[in-house]
N, C-alpha and C positions, 0 to 999 in steps of 0.2 A: 308140594304146590310152590310153584315160583312167584315171587312177588314183583310188583313193578317197581322200578326205581329209574332215575334219571340218566344214569349212566351207560345202561345197556339196553338192548333190544329185547323184546319178550315175545314168545309166540304162544297163545293161549287158544284152546280148540273147544268146542263142544257142538253137540249136535241137538238141534232144537225139538225133533221130532222122532229120534229114534230112527231116522229114515236115511241117515248119511248127508243130508242136505247140509252143506256148510256156508256160513255167512260171515264175512269179514267184519271184524269191529276194530277201528282205528283209534288210538288214543295218545297223548302225551301229557305229561306233568311238567308244568312250567311254575317254579317260584310257589310251591303250594296249591296251584290251581290244576285240577284236572279237566282236560279237554277230551270229549268222545264224540265220534261221529262214524258213519257208515263208509265214508270215503277216505282216502288218503288225504292227511294234513301235513303241513312243513313241519319236519321232525318228528313225526308221529311214530309209534310203534304199531305192529299188527297184532290182532288177536284173531286167530285164523279158528273158524268155528268147528268144532268136534266134541263129542263126549268125553269126560274126564272119569275114570274108574266107573263106567257105567251109567253115569248121570251127571247134568251140569252142576256145579258146584261153586259158582261164584265167579269173579272176575279177578283179573291180575292185580287191581288196585285195592282188592279188599285188605282190610286191617292195616292199610298205611295209616301211620299217624301224624304223617307231616301234611297230608292234604286238609287244606281248609275251605275249599271251594270246588265245586264239581259242574262244568258247563257241557251240556249235551247240545251240540252245534249242528248235528245234521240226523236224520232218522236212523235209528238202530233196533233191531230186535234183540233184546236182552236174554239172559238165562234165566233171571227171576230170583232163583234160590241164592241168597247170600250176595246179591249183586252189590251192595255197598256196606256190607257188614263189617264192623269193627272200625269204622274209620272215626274214631273218637274226636278229632279235632275238625271234622265236618260239619261246617256252619249253614252250608246252603247248596241246594242242588237245583240248577237254573235248566229248563228246557226239557222238563219230564214229559210233556206232550209230545215230544219227538220220540218217545219209547212206543214201538209196536208191541204190546202185551198181549195180543189177541191170541197166540198160540200158546201161551205158556199156561202150563199147569199146575206148577208149583213156586209160591212166592214165599216160602219158607225163609225167615231170618232176612229177607229182602233189606231192611234197614236197620238190622238189629244192633245194638251197642254204638249207634250213632249218637253219643251222648250230648253233643255241641248243636246237633240239628233243631233249628229253632221252628221251621215250618216245613210243611209239604203240600203241594198242590197237586193231589191225584185224581182231579175231577176228569181228566181225559184217560185214565186208566181202563182198559177193556180187562175186565176179569170173569168173562163168561165161561172160561176153560179152567178155570183154578180149582183145584180141589184142596191144596194145603197153603194154610195162612200161619202155620205155627211160628211163633217167634217173629212175626212179620216187623213188628216195631218194638221188641222187647229191649229194654235199656235205652230207648230215645229219651234220655232224662230232661231235657229242656223243651221237648214239644208241650206245648199248652193246650193247643186244639187240634182235632182232626175233623175235616169233612169228609166222610165216605158215603155221603148219600147216592153217590154214582155207582157204588161197588154193586156188582152182581155175585152173590156168594151162593146160588142156588146149587152147585155143585160142590162147595166146599164141606169136605167132612172134618177137618182138623183146624180146630181154632186154639190149639194149646198154647198158652203164654203169649197170645198175640199182643196184648199190651203190658205185658210183665214189666215192672220197674219203669214205668212211665211217670216218674215221681211229678213231675209238674204238670201232666195232662189235668186239665180242669172240666173239658166238656168233649164229648165224642157223641154226635148224633148215630145212633144205630138204628134208628126206626125203620129203614129200609132192608135191614139185612134179613136174608132169608136163610133161616139157619136148619131147615128141614132135615138136610144130609148130613149136620155135623153129629161125630160121635164123641169127640172130646172137648169139653171146655175148661180141662184142668188149668189151673193158675191164670185163666183168661185175662183178668184184671189185677192179680195179685202185683202189690206194690204200688198200685195207683194211688199214692199218698195224697193228692191234691182233689181228687174227684169227690165232689160233694153230693152227687145224686145221679143215679143211673135208671134211664127207662128202659127195662128191657121187656115191655108188655107185647112187642111183636116177635118176641123170641119163641120159635117151635122146639122145644127140646126133647121130643118124643124118642130120639134114636140117641141121645147123649147118655152114656154109659159111666163117666166119671165127670166129678163138678170139684175134684180134691183142690183145695187152696184157691178155688175160684174168684174169692173176694179177699183172699188173706192181705193183711197189711194195708186195706183202704182205709187208713187212720182218720180221715175225714168224711167218709161216706155216711151221711145221715138218714139218707132214705133210699130204698131199693125196691121197685114193684116187681116181687116175683109171683103175682097170683096166677100167671098164665103158664107157668113153668109146669111141664110134664116129666115127673122124675121116676116114672114107674120103672125104667130099665137102668136107672143110676145104681150101681155097686159101691162106689167110692165117694164120700162126702167129707174124707179126713181135711180138717182145717179151712173149710168152706168159708167160713166167717172168721177166722183167728184174726185177732188184733184189729177189729174193726170197731176200733175204740170210740167212736162218735154215734154208733148206732143205740139208739134208745129203746126200740121196739122192732120185732119182726114178726110179719104174718106169713106162716108157714102152714097154713090151714089146708092148703091145697097140696101138700107135698106128700107123695107116697114113697115111703122109705122101706119098703117090704122086702127090697132086693138089696139093700145097704149092708154091706159087710163091716164096713170101716166109717165109725162115728169119730174116732179121736180128735180131740181139740177142735170140733165143729166149731164151737162158741168162745173157743179159748181166748182169753184176754180181751173179750167184749166188754171191756170196764164200765161201760154207761149203760149196758142194756139193762133194763129195768123188767121188762115181760116179754116173753115168749110162750105161746101156747103152744104145746107140744101134746096136748090130749088125743090128737088123732094119729099121732106117730106109732105104727106098728112095727116093731123091730126086731121081726124073727129071724132075719138074717144076721143081724150086727153079731161081729166077733170081738171087736174091740170098742170101748167107750173110755179109755185111757184119757184123761185131762179134758174131757168133754166140756165142761163149765170151768175150767180153770181159770182163776183169776176174774168170775163174772162178779165184780166188786158190788155192782147196783141191784142185783138180782134179790129180790125180796122174798119169791116163793116159786117152788116148782110143784108142779103136778105130772109126774111120770107114771101116772097109775096104768097106763096103757102099755108101757115099755115091756116088751118080751125080751128078758136077757138070758134065755135058756142056753145061748151058743156063746156067750161073752166070756172071754178068758181074762180081760185085765179090766180093772177099775181103778186103776193107780191115777192118783190126785184128780179123781173125777169131780170133786166139787172144792177141791183146793183152793183157798183164797176167796171164796163166797163170803164176803166180810159182812153183809146186809143179810143173808139167807136166814129167814126166820121158819120157813116150813119147807119141808121137801118130803113128797109121797113117795117112798121107796118100798112100801108094804107089800108090792106084788113081785119084788124082784126075785127072781130065780137066779141063784148064784152058783148054783151045782157044779160050773165048769170054771168058774173064776180062781186063778191062781194067785193074784196080786191085788190086795187092797190098800197097799202103802199110801199113806197121807190121802186117803179117800175122802175125809171131809175135814183136813186139816186147816186151822183158820178159819172156821166158820164161826165167827165171834160171836153171833146172834142167835145161833140155832139153840133151842132149849130142850127139844126132845126129838128123838127118831125112833120109829118103830121097825126094827131089824128082825121081828119074828119069823121072816120067811127066809131068811137067811142061811144058805147051807155053805159052811166054811169047810168042808172036809177035803177039798183041793187046794185051800189057800196055803201058801208058803210065806207070804210077806204081808205083816200087818203093822210094821214100822210106821210110827207118826200117824196112826189112822184116823185118831180123833184130837191129836195135840191142837193146844190152843182153843179148844171148842170152851170158851170160858164160860158160856151162860147154859151149857148143857148140864141139865138137873134129871133128867129121865132118860135111862138107858138100861134095856134089858140086854144083855149078851149071855145069859145063863144057856141059851141052845148052842152057843158058839162051840164048835169042835175045832180045838187049835192043836191037835195032835201032830199036824204036818207042818205048823208054823215054824219057820226057822230064826224070823227075826221078828219080835214084837215091841221093840225098844220104842221108847218115848210114846207109847200107844195112847196112854191117856195123861201124857205130860201138860201140865197148866191147864187140866180141866177143874178149873176153882171152883164151881157150882156142883160137881158130882160127889154124890156120897158112896166113898169107895166101901162102906161097910154092905151095901147092898149089891155089890159085884161078886162074882167067882173068886175064890181063892187066887186062881192063877192072874186075876186081872189087877190085883191089888199091889201097890207099891211095896 
């Protein structure tokens, strides 16, 4: 890819519709200001329309670190995909209403990594034909608000990382979003550190298959309404709420997780989460629960009696650092396929008893630190544990100050 610079001419080509129809775009860069138009301008360079590598992939000024302002002075039909991507010093784009976006099908990365961009007026954007909005605004670190109420998203199938790492974004109105066709919302809001609330009550998620890291690192998110979410075809919820450190409660009573294979880190480091009702969770497809509740400092109780863990292979760090957890019902856990229980209950400081009578540990190879620093744990029956395949059980009961080791099997005694 040849980049635009002030000393030489550049020819850039793309084919908007795959029909060989070419359109010229003229531009010049003058003192850090980019001028764009559909006709010749004094001192301008020409971007001749033709597709590159089989598809349009941005404009010649993409990733230019010197441009601080862009002025669209004449009507043009842009590529859409990565049009302004990587322009980290760009503070403003004027004349966005002159962009004819009616034929664009792909807006992936259109403004991605425009770290200095403070505002965007997209009210005139025609998004009727757009199917891809992946990474459209990701890395727009200075954007505080977005008005997308004029967007027609009826044909969009991909919203992966659409707002990822918009760290200053405080509000975004998505009430008019039609998400019926969307199949992926992976990392859609990940890293939106300043968003305090999200109203997604209008979202139709019936076709979404992955919600992996969807709200990860939304550290100020205090409320999110997910009552309308249909998760019946979702297979991946890894890290979905990871590091949502301001969430105190979650209503997931409508969630269908029967097809979800990965639940790892789903609530990891939700340090303020005090309650989450998972009694309706049927986890028959789950294969990983590692770190699922890791660092949930404020949780006091968990009823996991509905959990089907028959396919789960890893419970590594599942409850690690649940400092306030006093009770957790794991009595129905089927652990026949689990190979890793390392640090599973480590630092559960307030946990007084555990019913592990259902645990099948014949496949487990790691139990290192499994109950380490469970200082209040006084009642624990591990007599049924088969540790014949365990290669490492170091520190398994280290600092379990309330435990009567005389009541434990010989292999468990220090």
